[in-house]
N, C-alpha and C positions, 0 to 999 in steps of 0.2 A: 695670173697671167693668161690662163686659158680663156677666161671670160672676156678679157680685154682684146685678145686676138679675135675671138668670135664676133665681136662688134666692130671689127675693122681697125682697131687702134694700131698705128704704126709705131713700133718700139724696137729698141735694141736691148737685149738682155745678156748680161755676162755671167757665166757660171764658173766657179773656181774649182774645177776638177777636170781630169782628162775625159775627152769624149771618145777616145779610141785608143788602140794599142800599137806598138811598133810594127813595122812591116814584117819583121821576123816572125811575129805571132800569126799574121795573116798567112805567111808561107807555111808555117809549121802545121796549121790546121786547115789549109787549103780554102781559105776564105777569099772571096773575090771582090766584095763590095762592102761598104759601110752598113747598109741595111742587112746584109747577110751576117755581118759581124754582130749587130745588135740582137738579131734573132738567136744566133748561136750562144751569145753571152748569157742571155736571159734564161736559156735552158740550163746552163751550168752554174750560174750565179743568180738565183731567183731572189735577189735582195729587195725586190719590190713587194714581196709578200708580207703580210702582217707578222710582226714579231720575228722577223728573219734578219739576222745580222751577219756581217762579213765573217766574223769569227765562227759562227755556227756552220757555215759552209766549209771553212778552213779545217775545223777540227772533226768534221764528219758527223756531227750530231744531226744535221738536217738529212744526211744520207741514211742514217739509221732509222729515221722516221719516214723514209720513202719519198722525200720531197726534193732531193737533189742527187746528182751523180756522186760517186765516191770521191773523196778528197784527192787533189792532185790533177783534176781534170781542168783543162783550159787555163793553164797557169804560165807564168814567165819567171824570169829571174831579174834581180835588181841591177844586173849589168846591161840590161836591154833598155835603150832609150829611143824615143821618137826624135825625128830630126829637129822639131821645134824645141825640144828639151836640150839638145846639143847646142842650140843657138843661144842659150841662156847661161849665165854663170852659176846659177844655183838651183835650177829646177831638178827635182829628183824623179827617178823612174816611177811609172805608174804601178810597177810591180813591188815597190817598196811599201809594205803595209804597216810597218812599225817604225817608231822614232819620231823625234820632233821635226816639224816642218814637212812631213810627208803628206801627200794627197792620195796615196794608194787606196786607203780604206774608203775615202769619200768618192773616189773614182769607181771602185767596185760597187759601192752602194748606189751611186748616182746614175750609172749608165742605163740600168733598166728603166729609170724614169725618163730618160731621153727617148727611149723607144715608146714609152707611154704617150709622151707629147706627140711624137710622130704619128702614132695610131689615132690619137684624139683629134689632131688638127690638120694632118695631111699637108696639102700644098699651101695652107694658110700661113705656115711658118717656114722660114728658110734657115736650115742649119748650116752655118758657115764653117769650113769651106766645102762640106760634103755635097751640098746642093748647088755649088758653084762659088767661084771666088768673088764675083761682083755682088754687091748688096742691092737687091732689087728694090726700086722705089715703091713706097706704099705698102711694104710687107714687113711683118714682124721677123726680126733676125735674132737668132740665138748663137752666141759665140763663146768659146772657152777663153777665160781670162786668168791672169796670174797676178794678183794684187800686189805682190812684192815689188813689181816694177813701177807701180804708181804710188805706193804707200807714203813715201817720204816727200812727195811733191807738194803735199797740202798739210797745213797745220792740223795736228791731232785734236786740239782742244780737250774736251772731256770725254771723248769717245773711247770705248773699249777697243782692243786690237781688232776684233771681228767687225765692229761698227766702222772703224777706220778703213778697213779693207773694202767694205761695201761702199762707203762714202767716196773714197779715193777713186775707185773704179768708175762709179757713176760720174764723178766730177771730171775725170780724165776724158770719158766719152763725150761729155758735154763740151769740154774745152776743144777737143779735136774737131767736133762738128762746127763750133763757132769759128774756128780758124780755117775751115774748109779743108782740113787735113784728114778727115776720117776715111774718105774713099781710099787714100793711099795706104791706110792701115789694113784695109781689106785686100791689098795687092802687094804682099811682101816680095822682095826681089829674088825670086827663086828661079833657078835654071829649070828647063822643061822636065828633066828627070827628077829633080827635087820636088817640083810641083805635083808630079804624078804620085810620088810617095806620100806627100802631105795631103793629097786628096783622099787617101785612105787612113792615114794616121791622125789627121786633124792638124790644126795650127793654133797657137796662142795669139789672140788679137793684140797687136802692139809690138810683137817681136819682129824686128826687121834686120 
């Protein structure tokens, strides 16, 4: 994707994990913006480093080697939800790291790579909705997706569950664009106060 963006390819990429944390987390650790959240998170959860896994940070093994703060730093509880998760019937908290159907580990592993993309590509990529709710024309857009809401819309054929998730997400994006409905997906019907919260917490594309 990086190379495609650098040559000016206009694209929409959907990533299946949380891009941010609940507003309660921002308040607890006095974080004021998404870029500040990213920088703070990477300090405490350096899961972008080689051979570093979420469980290494959780159990303190990384701390013992001087590569991360002590366990228990910058954490939340499974009862904390983002607004976008409360608008879905089945999404789980980004702090739920164990159990079937959770995205907590992929979220904790993936967020540092979002920062990496920001650092590598800068203004060439638009992280929705943190860089604004409108999708700018001619620009690469990266958005959080939740494949469960698209999965059953399209025949599975012989695809594996993960392949179906990727296929259904891409197919849904193409369908919405063909119907002229994609712009509305970037503009969920949120009240001003909700929109301000979601600008920090992020939003799942397609949740309305």
